[in-house]
N, C-alpha and C positions, 0 to 999 in steps of 0.2 A: 455465493460467489467467493472464490478463493484463488489465490496465487501464491507461489512459494518458491523459495530458494534458501539454501543455507547462507547465513550472512555474517560469517566471521569477519573481523576487521580487515580492510583491504591494505595491501602493501603500497598501492599507488592510489593516493586520494586526490584525484583531480576533482575540480568543481566542488570543493568542500565549502559549505555555508558557514555563517557565523554560529557560535554555540547558542543553544536555547536552554531555558531553565526547565528541568524535569517537572512535569505536572502543570506547567504554565497553561492557563486557560486562554484559548484563542477566541472563543465565542460561546454563548449559552442562551437558551431560550426554552421556556415551557418544559423544564425538566430535562432537556437535551444539553449536553456539554461536549464541545470539541476542545481537546487539549492534547498536550504532549504526554507521552507515557512516563511513568515513574517506575523505579525498580520494584516497588511494592505492589504494582499492578500485575506482577508475574502470574500469580495463581489465577486471577480472573481472565487474563489473556489466554493462558494455557487451557482453561476450561472452555472458552469460546472456540478456540481452534480445534480442540479435541472433539467438541460437539459437531463442528462442520465436517471434520474428517470421518466421524462415525456414520455419516450419511452415505458413505461410499464403501462397498464391500472390500474388505481387506485393508482398509485404512485405519491404522492405530497410531496414536501419538504417544511417544515416550519422550518427553521434552528433553531430558538430560542426555539422551542419545541422538534424537532426531533434530532438535533445534535448541542446543544449549544456550543460545543467545536469549531465549525467552525467559531464562531464569533471572536475568538482570537486563530487562529490555532497554531501559534508559542508558545504562552504562555501555551496553553493546553497541548502541547507535550514537554515542556521544561524539565520536571522532568523525565528523563530517556527515553523519546521517541524520535522519528524522524518523520518529515513530509517533504517529498520530493515533488517538483513540476517540471514539464517540461513545458517550454514556447516555443512557436513558434512565432517569431516576436512580442514579448511582450504579447501574449495571452496564458493563461494557457490551455494546451491541455491534461495534465495528472497529476494525483496525486497518492501518496501512502504513507502510514504511518506505523509506528511500535510502539508498547508499550510493556513493560514487562507484561507478564501474571500474574495472581494471582497464577498460578502453578509455583513452583520453577523450573528454568532451561528451561522455555518456553517463547517465545515471541509471540505476536499476530499481525498478518498482518491486517491492516485496511485501509480504504479510497482509495481503488483501483478504480479509475475512469479514463476512456480515452474517449476523445471527439470522436463522431461518425466518423468524417472524417479522424481520425488518427488510426483507428483500422485495424487489420489484416496485420500489418507490423512489428509485434514483439515488439511494445512499451509496451504493457501490460505485456508480459513475461519478458522483461528487467526490468520493475519496480518491479516485483516479485523477480527477481534476486537481486536487490538492498537490499531488505529486508532479503533475505537468506544470502547474503554476510555480512550484518551487524550482523545478528543472529549468524553466525559462528564466527565472530570476538569477540563476547561477550561470546562465549563458550556455546551457547544454544544447547539443545539436540532435540528441536522440535519447529515447528511453527504451530500455530493454527489460524483459522479465522472462522467468521460467515458470511454466504452469503445468501442473500434473495432467497427464494425458487423459485422465478420467473426468476432468472437470469441464465438460463440454459446454455447460451454460456460461461459465466464466469465459471460455474461449470466444463464444459468440459475442459477449459484451465487449471484449477487447477489440474484436474485429470491427464492431460498430463504432468504436472510439478511434479507429485509425491504425490499430496495431496490425502488423503483418506477420504471419507465421513463417518461420524459417525452416530449413531442412534439419537443423541440429536437434539431437535428443541427448538428454543427460540421464544416466542410470545411477541411482543412489544406493549405497549400502546401508539403508536405514531400516527401521522396523517393518515398514510396509513395502520394501523393495521398489521404491518410487521411480517412475520414469516421467520426465518433464520435457515439454516442448518449448522451443525458443520463440519469443515474440519481440517485435521491435517497432517503434514508432519514430520516424524522423520528424523533427520539430520544424515545420515550415513557419514562416511569419504568421502571427496570430490571425490577421485578416484573411490570409489565404487558407489557413488551416481551420477556420471556424466550423466548417461542416463536420469535422470529426471530434468536436467537443460535445459534451452532453447538451441536450436541448436547452434553450433559454429558460423554459419553464422549470426544468430540473435545477439548473444552476440558480435561477432566481429564488426558488423556494428555499434551498439549503443555504445559499449565501445570505438571504434575509434572516434566516433563523440564527446564523452565527455572526451576522454583521460583518461579512467578508466582502470587500470590494471586488468589482469585476475585472480590475486591471490585472495584467499578467505579472504580478509580483509575488514574492514569497509570503506565505502566511507566517506571521510573527506572534510569539507569545509575549 
């Protein structure tokens, strides 16, 4: 599962959250750690994303050209953003990030990547839930994302979680000549929107592992 957009610092930072400490641990259990990214995670994050990209014909990651923010992930997201990682026994197996959108009252989901061996167990949905939880804590009214048109499994997951595909496409002058589709989720009140959250079993399992409460507040390190 993956989603992407370039994430240079925004000129209009609505809905900026309070700063967090790079590397701060949010929760850990049985060799799994959920924490905020550090700049020295760059090589491991790039390795994960490059491995995911390599599963698709014609997808090649040259981080310095395609995603220069990955060279310093904590610094790139320090101004109003978040970059979460999940480690298993010291190896990064999942990432997700958030940045305030240029549109007021909206945040953008970015950098959703899960290692092949850790898919189909709810981790990707849980990571999306972290972004939604943070978005609600900031008072956002919607979450948007841009996802490579080749990543059909990811698109299906977003639609299950309540994202709707728009008409817009973005063409990128990157190494892989990427084309991305636009997705958006309007954030209804939690009770009314519960059907588009991950299932209680998925949330319960991952929340318990990382000792994260079920309230719609931001995960703090």
